[in-house]
C-alpha positions, 0 to 999 in steps of 0.5 A: 917716832917719824911722821911723813907728811904728803900734800896731795891733790889728784895723785892716784897715779903717783901716790901708790908708788910712793906708799909702796916704797914707804912700805918697804922701808926697814926702820927701828921704831915706828912711823906714820904717813899723814896725807894732807889732801886738798880736795882730790876728785879721783881715788887719792884719798881711797888709796891713802886709806887702803895703805893705812894712812892718816888723812887730814884736810890740805890746801895749797902745799904750805897749808897742807904741810902745816895741817899734817904736822898738827896731826903728827905724833912723831918728834921728827917730820919728813915732808915729801911730795906724792910723786917721789919714790924712796930708795930701799933703806932710806929711812934707816940711812937718813936717820942715821946720818941726821943723828950722827951729824947732830942736825935739826933740819935737813934737805936732800940731793935729787935725781931722776931716771932721765939722764938729762934732767939728772945732769940739770939736777946736779948742776943746778941744784945738788952742786949749789946745795952742797956749796952754799950749805953752811950760809944759804940753805937749799931745800926743794920738796923734801925736808926732814926736821925736828918737830920742835923746830918746826913749832918754834919757827911757826911752821911754813908761811902760808902766804908764800906762793912758791919757794916755801921750802927755801924759806922754811929751811932757812928760818929753821937754820937760824935756830938749829943745825942745817945740813944736806943729807948725802946718804941717800938721793931722792927719785924726783918726778920730772913731770913739772919739767915736762909740763912747763919746759925745763928752761922755764922751770929752772928760770923760775926757780932761779928767779925765785931765789933772787927774789927771796935774797933781795926782796924776800919770800914770794907772796904774789902770783908773779911766777904763776905757780900752780898746785895740781896743774898736770892733769889735762883740761884741769881747771883747778888753780889750787 
């Protein structure tokens, strides 16, 4: 069984698009969607319930993801952000490749509908992810992993402020086989780039990489990463 874990806060605009794309999937087997909500004040939870999702308490992303796995019944876990849209036959293709390559943990290539952002994703993330696949795993907001691996590494480090996916994938790769799945690229929202600016966003991710390599995971607020800073006039610092 596949368990899809989605951390949310005030995602009434994007969550329906993700859930509709999930509903269109074809899969030989059962799957469940678990929404780990961090106290939304909009219709996020109501929307999730209308699609038959399981609702659990969330928080900062690492907390929500761990809580989601605690409620998961599947032996495979797919972590995915609420602002993602899955392509048709996504589940079938990725699971086929995951099994064929005998992987234990995997990340994905990303793309957007914006040509400029798409170019940046390819140059600054997709290409490096392929080059460093064997010795320095790369992962952003979408990860597929065996539940047993998640449990063996103790889940996400809830003290990490930014880049918890990198730390998680690299710890998972130490005890299991890691790979970047090529069978499907993920449509990722460019909203963080639009909100914070392309240059500053990529610079922050680059500096986060250097910090992790030389100093370890980022457990201070040095990069001032925020979860739910997209809404105008939002005072929520989650």
